[in-house]
Backbone as CSV, one residue per row, in Angstrom:
resi,resn,N_x,N_y,N_z,CA_x,CA_y,CA_z,C_x,C_y,C_z
1,MET,60.406,231.646,212.100,60.768,230.237,212.279,59.557,229.457,212.792
2,THR,59.275,228.320,212.168,58.155,227.478,212.571,58.668,226.312,213.400
3,VAL,58.240,226.253,214.660,58.633,225.160,215.555,57.400,224.342,215.871
4,ARG,57.488,223.033,215.714,56.381,222.143,216.032,56.732,221.312,217.271
5,ILE,55.694,220.939,218.021,55.883,220.219,219.278,55.386,218.788,219.128
6,VAL,56.217,217.855,219.567,55.895,216.427,219.546,56.020,215.892,220.964
7,THR,55.178,214.939,221.314,55.299,214.263,222.601,54.865,212.810,222.424
8,ASP,54.735,212.089,223.528,54.271,210.702,223.470,52.948,210.575,224.213
9,SER,52.317,209.425,224.081,50.953,209.278,224.584,50.849,209.143,226.097
10,SER,51.960,209.199,226.804,51.885,209.195,228.273,51.517,210.562,228.825
11,CYS,51.401,211.570,227.967,51.151,212.940,228.418,49.745,213.145,228.965
12,ASP,48.832,212.244,228.623,47.444,212.307,229.102,46.758,213.643,228.813
13,LEU,47.073,214.232,227.661,46.372,215.438,227.230,45.066,215.048,226.553
14,SER,44.081,215.914,226.653,42.801,215.658,226.002,42.944,215.837,224.492
15,ALA,42.010,215.260,223.765,42.003,215.419,222.308,41.868,216.887,221.933
16,ALA,41.109,217.635,222.740,40.931,219.066,222.469,42.237,219.822,222.647
17,ASP,42.982,219.517,223.705,44.269,220.180,223.920,45.236,219.877,222.793
18,ILE,45.260,218.632,222.368,46.176,218.218,221.299,45.854,218.961,220.013
19,GLU,44.577,219.076,219.705,44.177,219.766,218.477,44.385,221.274,218.590
20,ASP,43.958,221.845,219.716,44.045,223.300,219.885,45.487,223.805,219.859
21,HIS,46.406,222.992,220.380,47.807,223.417,220.468,48.677,222.845,219.349
22,ALA,48.050,222.159,218.379,48.774,221.592,217.228,49.938,220.710,217.684
23,ILE,49.659,219.833,218.638,50.658,218.915,219.184,50.555,217.580,218.452
24,THR,51.700,216.990,218.130,51.719,215.668,217.522,52.095,214.643,218.583
25,VAL,51.303,213.582,218.710,51.513,212.572,219.748,51.916,211.242,219.116
26,VAL,53.035,210.686,219.573,53.491,209.375,219.122,53.084,208.357,220.191
27,PRO,52.294,207.345,219.823,51.750,206.436,220.835,52.699,205.317,221.257
28,LEU,52.596,204.946,222.533,53.209,203.726,223.029,52.234,202.583,222.789
29,THR,52.650,201.366,223.102,51.758,200.220,222.981,51.536,199.590,224.349
30,ILE,50.370,198.963,224.498,49.994,198.287,225.735,49.716,196.833,225.416
31,ARG,50.212,195.943,226.257,50.027,194.514,226.007,49.313,193.846,227.171
32,PHE,48.319,193.049,226.832,47.683,192.141,227.781,47.997,190.732,227.291
33,GLY,49.040,190.139,227.829,49.462,188.835,227.333,49.899,188.931,225.885
34,ASP,49.248,188.172,225.011,49.584,188.187,223.581,48.822,189.261,222.812
35,GLU,47.941,189.962,223.497,47.106,190.971,222.852,47.773,192.342,222.967
36,GLU,47.968,193.003,221.844,48.668,194.295,221.837,47.757,195.391,221.293
37,PHE,47.815,196.553,221.952,47.020,197.710,221.549,47.925,198.921,221.376
38,THR,47.612,199.745,220.399,48.275,201.038,220.247,47.507,202.044,221.091
39,ASP,48.219,202.743,221.961,47.570,203.676,222.881,46.740,204.705,222.113
40,GLY,45.472,204.822,222.495,44.592,205.785,221.856,43.954,205.298,220.574
41,GLN,44.330,204.099,220.140,43.778,203.548,218.901,43.224,202.155,219.188
42,GLY,41.915,202.077,219.316,41.294,200.786,219.570,41.174,200.434,221.034
43,LEU,41.714,201.260,221.915,41.595,201.024,223.350,41.517,202.378,224.053
44,THR,40.328,202.721,224.512,40.153,203.984,225.235,40.664,203.832,226.658
45,ALA,40.830,204.956,227.336,41.259,204.907,228.738,40.225,204.163,229.578
46,GLU,38.937,204.448,229.335,37.882,203.764,230.089,37.923,202.256,229.823
47,GLY,38.084,201.903,228.553,38.152,200.496,228.186,39.361,199.803,228.778
48,PHE,40.460,200.531,228.895,41.672,199.964,229.474,41.440,199.524,230.914
49,TYR,40.835,200.385,231.726,40.618,200.031,233.136,39.635,198.879,233.281
50,GLN,38.652,198.827,232.415,37.721,197.694,232.440,38.449,196.400,232.086
51,LYS,39.312,196.478,231.086,40.049,195.291,230.655,41.055,194.854,231.721
52,MET,41.715,195.825,232.363,42.690,195.497,233.397,42.003,194.826,234.584
53,ALA,40.796,195.292,234.937,40.057,194.704,236.055,39.660,193.263,235.770
54,ALA,39.401,192.966,234.484,38.951,191.627,234.112,40.097,190.689,233.751
55,SER,41.300,191.240,233.585,42.430,190.433,233.115,43.085,189.662,234.265
56,PRO,43.439,188.394,234.051,44.122,187.610,235.095,45.578,188.026,235.294
57,GLU,46.128,188.767,234.342,47.510,189.230,234.467,47.593,190.727,234.217
58,LEU,48.594,191.352,234.827,48.751,192.793,234.682,49.288,193.116,233.297
59,PRO,48.904,194.267,232.731,49.396,194.653,231.401,50.848,195.143,231.463
60,SER,51.422,195.366,230.299,52.765,195.939,230.195,52.758,196.964,229.076
61,THR,53.802,197.781,229.024,53.887,198.797,227.976,55.188,198.647,227.191
62,ALA,55.199,199.203,225.995,56.405,199.200,225.163,56.555,200.558,224.504
63,ALA,57.783,201.042,224.469,58.074,202.341,223.853,57.877,202.271,222.345
64,PRO,57.594,203.403,221.714,57.507,203.420,220.250,58.869,203.084,219.636
65,ALA,58.855,202.507,218.480,60.109,202.268,217.763,60.653,203.605,217.264
66,PRO,61.972,203.733,217.102,62.533,204.984,216.578,61.893,205.399,215.264
67,GLY,61.506,204.413,214.444,60.907,204.729,213.155,59.604,205.500,213.266
68,ALA,58.861,205.293,214.364,57.606,206.022,214.548,57.877,207.508,214.744
69,PHE,58.903,207.827,215.516,59.286,209.228,215.700,59.886,209.797,214.421
70,GLU,60.723,208.999,213.764,61.366,209.470,212.533,60.329,209.849,211.489
71,MET,59.298,209.047,211.346,58.242,209.340,210.377,57.561,210.665,210.714
72,VAL,57.280,210.889,211.996,56.633,212.134,212.420,57.536,213.329,212.163
73,PHE,58.817,213.206,212.496,59.746,214.329,212.287,59.818,214.699,210.798
74,ARG,59.880,213.693,209.938,59.951,213.973,208.500,58.644,214.589,207.998
75,GLU,57.518,214.104,208.487,56.225,214.660,208.068,56.109,216.129,208.464
76,LEU,56.536,216.463,209.667,56.459,217.856,210.119,57.393,218.745,209.304
77,ALA,58.560,218.212,208.944,59.480,218.975,208.094,58.851,219.220,206.723
78,ASP,58.186,218.195,206.180,57.515,218.332,204.887,56.390,219.362,204.943
79,GLN,55.801,219.523,206.137,54.722,220.492,206.320,55.239,221.912,206.560
80,GLY,56.574,222.046,206.619,57.143,223.376,206.744,57.806,223.697,208.065
81,ALA,57.906,222.714,208.958,58.561,222.970,210.240,60.054,223.197,210.041
82,ASP,60.570,224.267,210.650,62.012,224.523,210.632,62.711,223.758,211.747
83,ALA,61.966,223.489,212.808,62.528,222.775,213.948,61.406,222.038,214.668
84,VAL,61.796,220.985,215.386,60.851,220.197,216.175,61.404,220.060,217.586
85,VAL,60.565,220.316,218.573,60.923,220.058,219.967,60.070,218.890,220.427
86,CYS,60.732,217.791,220.770,60.046,216.563,221.158,60.216,216.375,222.665
87,VAL,59.106,216.487,223.390,59.130,216.439,224.853,58.554,215.107,225.303
88,ASN,59.391,214.297,225.968,58.978,212.943,226.321,58.926,212.697,227.819
89,LEU,58.238,211.609,228.174,58.167,211.236,229.575,59.552,210.915,230.107
90,SER,59.668,210.903,231.427,60.953,210.722,232.088,61.782,209.603,231.470
91,PHE,62.986,209.928,231.061,63.886,208.934,230.473,64.207,207.827,231.469
92,ALA,64.117,208.119,232.768,64.428,207.124,233.796,63.341,206.061,233.904
93,LEU,62.167,206.337,233.340,61.042,205.415,233.459,60.705,204.687,232.167
94,SER,61.275,205.124,231.050,60.885,204.551,229.762,61.993,204.705,228.735
95,ALA,61.995,203.799,227.767,62.941,203.885,226.647,62.414,204.783,225.540
96,THR,61.280,205.430,225.768,60.678,206.287,224.746,61.623,207.407,224.331
97,GLY,62.282,208.028,225.300,63.225,209.097,224.987,64.389,208.616,224.149
98,GLU,64.836,207.385,224.387,65.919,206.819,223.584,65.472,206.647,222.133
99,SER,64.230,206.212,221.941,63.703,206.053,220.579,63.632,207.399,219.873
100,ALA,63.151,208.410,220.590,63.058,209.740,219.992,64.443,210.281,219.654
101,SER,65.411,210.036,220.519,66.782,210.512,220.281,67.401,209.821,219.072
102,ALA,67.151,208.522,218.931,67.664,207.784,217.772,67.052,208.332,216.483
103,ALA,65.764,208.657,216.536,65.101,209.210,215.358,65.652,210.590,215.018
104,ALA,65.952,211.381,216.042,66.519,212.713,215.804,67.864,212.607,215.100
105,ARG,68.646,211.611,215.496,69.947,211.420,214.838,69.754,210.990,213.386
106,ALA,68.705,210.214,213.135,68.455,209.712,211.782,68.073,210.828,210.820
107,VAL,67.461,211.886,211.329,67.037,212.991,210.454,67.974,214.192,210.567
108,ASP,69.098,214.009,211.228,70.058,215.106,211.374,70.487,215.615,209.997
109,GLY,70.437,216.909,209.824,70.760,217.508,208.534,69.538,217.768,207.679
110,GLU,68.428,217.123,208.033,67.179,217.332,207.292,66.231,218.249,208.063
111,VAL,66.137,218.033,209.365,65.288,218.872,210.209,65.929,218.954,211.593
112,ASP,65.859,220.123,212.177,66.442,220.372,213.495,65.492,219.839,214.570
113,VAL,65.880,218.749,215.230,65.036,218.132,216.256,65.732,218.217,217.607
114,ARG,65.019,218.720,218.591,65.520,218.760,219.971,64.670,217.812,220.806
115,VAL,65.291,216.809,221.398,64.584,215.858,222.252,64.810,216.257,223.703
116,VAL,63.715,216.450,224.426,63.777,216.948,225.801,63.267,215.886,226.768
117,ASP,64.067,215.592,227.782,63.633,214.719,228.872,62.845,215.580,229.858
118,SER,61.529,215.402,229.873,60.705,216.218,230.768,60.966,215.884,232.232
119,GLY,61.408,214.652,232.488,61.564,214.218,233.869,60.221,214.050,234.561
120,LYS,59.138,214.011,233.799,57.782,213.954,234.358,56.968,212.863,233.672
121,VAL,55.780,212.621,234.223,54.848,211.668,233.628,53.444,212.256,233.651
122,SER,52.562,211.660,232.861,51.140,211.974,232.852,50.894,213.479,232.752
123,VAL,50.020,214.007,233.615,49.639,215.407,233.486,50.797,216.361,233.799
124,GLY,51.828,215.882,234.492,53.021,216.711,234.692,53.731,216.939,233.376
125,LEU,53.862,215.873,232.591,54.389,216.001,231.230,53.455,216.856,230.392
126,GLY,52.160,216.648,230.558,51.180,217.419,229.791,51.305,218.912,230.014
127,LEU,51.547,219.326,231.251,51.738,220.749,231.547,52.919,221.312,230.762
128,MET,54.008,220.538,230.706,55.203,221.005,230.008,54.984,221.050,228.504
129,VAL,54.273,220.059,227.968,54.015,220.020,226.531,53.149,221.205,226.109
130,LYS,52.122,221.513,226.901,51.267,222.658,226.562,52.047,223.967,226.651
131,ALA,52.950,224.073,227.621,53.778,225.275,227.734,54.673,225.422,226.512
132,ALA,55.231,224.301,226.055,56.083,224.339,224.863,55.277,224.744,223.640
133,ALA,54.059,224.212,223.529,53.211,224.539,222.383,52.807,226.008,222.393
134,ALA,52.509,226.530,223.581,52.151,227.947,223.687,53.324,228.833,223.290
135,ALA,54.527,228.437,223.715,55.716,229.210,223.361,55.962,229.161,221.854
136,ALA,55.774,227.988,221.246,55.957,227.854,219.800,54.955,228.724,219.056
137,ALA,53.708,228.742,219.522,52.674,229.552,218.881,52.967,231.034,219.004
138,ALA,53.678,231.400,220.074,54.017,232.811,220.300,55.258,233.234,219.518
139,GLY,55.870,232.284,218.811,57.015,232.625,217.979,58.364,232.364,218.587
140,SER,58.415,231.658,219.719,59.708,231.357,220.344,60.513,230.407,219.466
141,SER,61.826,230.529,219.524,62.703,229.637,218.773,62.841,228.307,219.512
142,ALA,63.402,227.312,218.846,63.623,226.022,219.479,64.537,226.173,220.696
143,ASP,65.580,226.999,220.564,66.486,227.229,221.704,65.735,227.824,222.884
144,GLU,64.876,228.793,222.602,64.123,229.453,223.674,63.141,228.481,224.334
145,ILE,62.509,227.641,223.547,61.558,226.676,224.101,62.266,225.661,224.983
146,VAL,63.402,225.164,224.531,64.172,224.205,225.323,64.597,224.822,226.651
147,GLU,65.006,226.079,226.625,65.404,226.764,227.853,64.207,226.951,228.783
148,GLN,63.070,227.326,228.234,61.860,227.480,229.052,61.469,226.155,229.695
149,LEU,61.599,225.070,228.960,61.263,223.762,229.499,62.214,223.350,230.623
150,ALA,63.481,223.686,230.483,64.452,223.367,231.537,64.090,224.070,232.835
151,GLN,63.630,225.312,232.722,63.228,226.055,233.919,61.928,225.502,234.496
152,LEU,60.976,225.161,233.626,59.696,224.648,234.088,59.848,223.272,234.727
153,LYS,60.746,222.469,234.207,60.982,221.126,234.744,61.284,221.172,236.243
154,ASP,62.024,222.169,236.671,62.382,222.298,238.087,61.214,222.756,238.945
155,ARG,60.146,223.214,238.307,59.023,223.775,239.059,57.802,222.857,239.108
156,VAL,57.757,221.849,238.246,56.599,220.947,238.223,56.773,219.875,239.299
157,VAL,55.817,219.828,240.214,55.839,218.874,241.326,54.687,217.893,241.148
158,ILE,54.978,216.593,241.279,53.956,215.560,241.085,53.910,214.634,242.299
159,TYR,52.711,214.485,242.850,52.489,213.534,243.941,51.373,212.582,243.538
160,GLY,51.413,211.378,244.100,50.359,210.420,243.823,49.998,209.613,245.051
161,ALA,48.728,209.247,245.144,48.249,208.328,246.174,47.811,207.063,245.452
162,LEU,48.497,205.963,245.715,48.228,204.706,245.023,47.274,203.836,245.823
163,ASP,46.563,202.983,245.098,45.711,202.012,245.778,46.415,200.671,245.912
164,THR,47.442,200.461,245.073,48.194,199.213,245.101,49.602,199.455,244.565
165,LEU,50.547,198.632,245.036,51.911,198.693,244.503,52.176,197.577,243.499
166,ASP,51.185,196.725,243.266,51.386,195.559,242.403,51.882,195.936,241.013
167,ASN,51.262,196.953,240.419,51.629,197.321,239.047,53.045,197.877,238.969
168,LEU,53.397,198.756,239.912,54.749,199.324,239.924,55.786,198.230,240.124
169,LYS,55.493,197.306,241.015,56.435,196.223,241.299,56.650,195.353,240.067
170,LYS,55.545,194.938,239.430,55.669,194.063,238.263,56.366,194.763,237.109
171,GLY,56.078,196.047,236.940,56.661,196.785,235.823,58.086,197.243,236.050
172,GLY,58.614,197.038,237.260,59.992,197.421,237.547,60.208,198.905,237.692
173,ARG,59.137,199.660,237.946,59.258,201.122,238.076,59.108,201.576,239.526
174,ILE,59.290,200.691,240.474,58.949,201.014,241.855,59.950,201.947,242.529
175,GLY,61.182,202.020,242.018,62.157,202.979,242.546,62.361,202.856,244.048
176,THR,62.479,203.997,244.731,62.722,203.966,246.172,61.474,203.603,246.961
177,ALA,60.324,203.501,246.290,59.105,203.063,246.978,59.161,201.574,247.307
178,GLN,60.259,200.920,246.928,60.487,199.512,247.245,60.282,199.247,248.732
179,ALA,60.677,200.219,249.563,60.575,200.053,251.012,59.139,199.860,251.467
180,LEU,58.187,200.326,250.680,56.786,200.211,251.060,56.259,198.788,250.917
181,LEU,56.992,197.942,250.198,56.501,196.594,249.937,56.368,195.770,251.207
182,GLY,57.154,196.109,252.231,57.088,195.357,253.474,55.983,195.828,254.390
183,SER,55.227,196.830,253.968,54.170,197.381,254.802,52.964,196.449,254.852
184,ALA,52.116,196.682,255.812,50.889,195.900,255.919,50.039,196.106,254.674
185,LEU,49.241,195.114,254.346,48.447,195.175,253.124,47.471,196.341,253.118
186,SER,47.068,196.791,254.296,46.084,197.870,254.369,46.687,199.245,254.122
187,ILE,48.012,199.334,254.098,48.674,200.623,253.898,48.425,201.131,252.484
188,LYS,48.125,202.431,252.394,47.954,203.072,251.092,49.195,203.926,250.811
189,PRO,50.002,203.534,249.836,51.273,204.219,249.587,51.103,205.570,248.899
190,CYS,51.946,206.524,249.294,51.985,207.845,248.674,53.367,208.026,248.057
191,VAL,53.415,208.551,246.849,54.683,208.637,246.122,54.914,210.040,245.580
192,ASP,56.195,210.326,245.374,56.633,211.596,244.795,57.321,211.276,243.474
193,LEU,56.788,211.809,242.377,57.343,211.552,241.048,58.039,212.772,240.464
194,THR,58.286,213.767,241.303,58.841,215.033,240.838,60.186,214.861,240.148
195,SER,61.019,213.961,240.659,62.375,213.793,240.130,62.432,212.946,238.869
196,GLY,61.294,212.388,238.454,61.302,211.544,237.265,61.404,210.071,237.574
197,VAL,61.541,209.722,238.855,61.487,208.337,239.301,60.482,208.258,240.441
198,VAL,60.088,207.042,240.803,59.111,206.861,241.873,59.837,206.864,243.204
199,GLU,59.476,207.812,244.058,60.090,207.906,245.378,59.014,207.818,246.449
200,GLU,59.340,207.144,247.542,58.405,207.047,248.657,58.179,208.428,249.257
201,ALA,56.911,208.766,249.492,56.590,210.058,250.101,55.786,209.893,251.381
202,GLY,55.370,208.674,251.683,54.607,208.440,252.900,53.698,207.249,252.725
203,LYS,53.042,206.886,253.798,52.064,205.793,253.745,50.957,206.098,254.738
204,GLN,49.749,205.854,254.305,48.576,206.137,255.125,47.814,204.834,255.367
205,ARG,47.096,204.787,256.475,46.433,203.546,256.863,45.105,203.316,256.149
206,THR,44.531,204.379,255.628,43.254,204.224,254.923,43.271,205.023,253.633
207,ARG,42.350,204.707,252.757,42.225,205.433,251.501,41.863,206.895,251.758
208,GLY,40.966,207.114,252.723,40.568,208.479,253.047,41.736,209.314,253.530
209,LYS,42.609,208.719,254.331,43.777,209.452,254.822,44.778,209.711,253.694
210,ALA,44.843,208.799,252.746,45.732,209.016,251.598,45.230,210.189,250.761
211,ARG,43.914,210.274,250.562,43.343,211.419,249.849,43.633,212.715,250.603
212,ALA,43.466,212.682,251.913,43.706,213.883,252.723,45.168,214.301,252.634
213,TRP,46.068,213.335,252.623,47.509,213.632,252.499,47.786,214.334,251.172
214,LEU,47.193,213.810,250.100,47.428,214.382,248.785,46.855,215.794,248.695
215,ALA,45.678,215.992,249.240,45.071,217.332,249.244,45.930,218.306,250.045
216,LYS,46.549,217.818,251.109,47.409,218.682,251.934,48.652,219.120,251.159
217,GLN,49.184,218.253,250.304,50.346,218.642,249.496,49.995,219.819,248.594
218,VAL,48.767,219.798,248.056,48.320,220.895,247.202,48.147,222.165,248.034
219,ALA,47.511,222.036,249.180,47.281,223.203,250.035,48.595,223.806,250.512
220,ASP,49.540,222.947,250.881,50.824,223.427,251.403,51.674,224.105,250.336
221,ALA,51.378,223.851,249.066,52.150,224.462,247.977,51.832,225.945,247.827
222,GLY,50.746,226.400,248.449,50.384,227.813,248.381,49.753,228.185,247.058
223,GLU,49.954,229.430,246.647,49.356,229.891,245.393,49.995,229.170,244.212
224,LEU,49.166,228.727,243.288,49.647,227.936,242.162,49.398,228.633,240.834
225,GLU,50.352,228.482,239.931,50.151,228.914,238.543,49.337,227.874,237.789
226,HIS,49.646,226.603,238.055,48.978,225.509,237.361,48.706,224.373,238.335
227,LEU,47.579,223.721,238.136,47.226,222.531,238.904,46.506,221.581,237.973
228,ALA,46.963,220.340,237.928,46.310,219.312,237.122,46.060,218.101,238.005
229,VAL,44.871,217.536,237.889,44.502,216.350,238.657,44.201,215.225,237.679
230,ALA,44.690,214.031,237.996,44.446,212.878,237.141,44.208,211.658,238.022
231,HIS,43.513,210.669,237.466,43.213,209.492,238.279,43.036,208.260,237.410
232,GLY,43.193,207.102,238.047,43.039,205.831,237.360,41.697,205.203,237.662
233,ALA,40.633,205.787,237.109,39.266,205.308,237.322,38.959,205.194,238.812
234,ALA,39.383,206.200,239.578,39.170,206.201,241.030,37.722,206.556,241.342
235,GLU,37.044,205.685,242.052,35.639,205.924,242.384,35.459,207.100,243.331
236,ASP,36.525,207.446,244.063,36.429,208.527,245.052,37.059,209.827,244.559
237,ILE,37.189,209.978,243.234,37.825,211.191,242.719,37.020,212.443,243.062
238,ASP,35.706,212.351,243.092,34.890,213.517,243.434,35.142,213.952,244.867
239,ALA,35.320,212.997,245.770,35.611,213.320,247.167,36.959,214.021,247.273
240,PHE,37.921,213.585,246.471,39.230,214.233,246.500,39.155,215.654,245.984
241,VAL,38.483,215.850,244.858,38.366,217.187,244.277,37.654,218.126,245.248
242,ALA,36.622,217.623,245.925,35.902,218.447,246.901,36.819,218.881,248.030
243,ALA,37.777,218.021,248.393,38.694,218.337,249.486,39.686,219.431,249.101
244,LEU,39.865,219.674,247.805,40.800,220.709,247.361,40.248,222.113,247.602
245,GLY,38.916,222.237,247.629,38.312,223.553,247.813,38.542,224.429,246.595
246,GLU,38.541,225.720,246.816,38.750,226.672,245.730,40.244,226.845,245.496
247,ASN,40.662,226.730,244.249,42.079,226.923,243.937,42.210,227.962,242.836
248,PRO,42.987,229.002,243.088,43.098,230.080,242.090,43.803,229.671,240.802
249,ALA,44.511,228.540,240.837,45.265,228.147,239.645,44.351,227.683,238.521
250,GLN,43.237,227.072,238.885,42.396,226.497,237.841,41.008,226.292,238.419
251,ASN,40.088,227.141,238.068,38.746,227.044,238.618,37.735,227.371,237.502
252,PRO,36.895,226.437,237.034,36.755,225.088,237.599,37.927,224.176,237.239
253,LEU,38.172,223.218,238.081,39.318,222.333,237.929,39.051,221.283,236.845
254,THR,40.038,221.048,236.005,39.961,219.987,235.011,40.527,218.704,235.602
255,VAL,39.756,217.647,235.541,40.179,216.357,236.076,40.302,215.374,234.914
256,THR,41.460,214.723,234.800,41.771,213.877,233.650,41.865,212.412,234.061
257,LEU,41.350,211.544,233.214,41.527,210.113,233.426,42.913,209.719,232.908
258,ILE,43.698,209.102,233.759,45.041,208.678,233.366,44.933,207.604,232.286
259,GLY,45.718,207.750,231.244,45.662,206.825,230.122,46.337,205.500,230.401
260,PRO,46.270,204.577,229.437,46.807,203.235,229.626,48.307,203.175,229.930
261,VAL,49.106,204.076,229.368,50.556,203.996,229.571,50.907,204.140,231.041
262,VAL,50.457,205.219,231.666,50.761,205.443,233.082,49.883,204.554,233.957
263,GLY,48.636,204.329,233.522,47.740,203.485,234.297,48.252,202.066,234.447
264,THR,48.964,201.570,233.441,49.550,200.234,233.512,50.464,200.100,234.723
265,HIS,51.231,201.158,235.004,52.227,201.097,236.071,51.729,201.645,237.402
266,ALA,50.854,202.651,237.348,50.341,203.233,238.589,49.217,202.399,239.172
267,GLY,48.503,201.671,238.315,47.447,200.806,238.789,46.103,201.507,238.920
268,PRO,45.043,200.724,239.103,43.709,201.302,239.239,43.589,202.078,240.548
269,GLY,42.768,203.127,240.514,42.498,203.867,241.742,43.494,204.950,242.089
270,VAL,44.593,205.049,241.358,45.584,206.089,241.661,44.970,207.475,241.474
271,ILE,45.348,208.407,242.329,45.019,209.822,242.163,46.325,210.590,242.196
272,ALA,46.515,211.498,241.244,47.760,212.244,241.147,47.497,213.720,240.946
273,THR,48.422,214.535,241.426,48.360,215.976,241.197,49.698,216.436,240.632
274,ALA,49.633,217.317,239.653,50.820,217.984,239.126,50.600,219.472,239.301
275,MET,51.554,220.155,239.885,51.349,221.570,240.173,52.619,222.372,239.980
276,VAL,52.393,223.647,239.676,53.478,224.603,239.525,53.169,225.789,240.452
277,ALA,54.029,226.007,241.415,53.802,227.090,242.360,53.991,228.446,241.681
278,ALA,53.222,229.424,242.114,53.361,230.789,241.576,54.724,231.339,241.952
279,ARG,55.263,232.155,241.077,56.575,232.763,241.355,56.435,233.866,242.392
């Protein structure tokens, strides 16, 4: 049985990972006022942060239309896929999963499509997508992959240290971190995205203390199977990575620039970690 893996562009996987694991990515769109960009096409992650810094208004994102997923599902079926597992960013944060589900219904009877709510974002979603792709390459069935993802979903923990709450507030994704809005302007908010929504995890008085808090979450997790670090063009990312020290989960550590989809809502300067504790 041939199972193919599909995800969306919020996964923040590298081009090499996407190619090596034969993953198909359906892009979201990013808007700066009347100007619209397809994620990964015509707007790089680096270019996005430069544009956001120069823009008088914050950007917004839009989920792919169901037709974009439907086209991909049909193409994969034409290429010989017996089943497709489509792993998307948290349904609580985006309508992307709804679009994928609508497309799956449209191709029902033509190709077996399983749409999975990862409950994660950015590199947390990326960890799950790569796990699904590895399982597919090893010959796992769609049922087996979906079950593996359900178990992994409970193990992926995501924390972030934000430089600003402006983007989350404007985008309506602030969740329980709403309470942080009344804090002094100098407060650096820390959030927990493990559940698929933004939850308050703490607040630090300086950027350095926020980095230290985030590094402590990694240290306190103990031995790790996987660790992924991502950031929104954070100038102090090297200082954060140095604070992690040696980690058996991934050495040397891969550090990823957060793409426009998540960067739109997390804002510039965010640093995030996604980790899976060893069993």
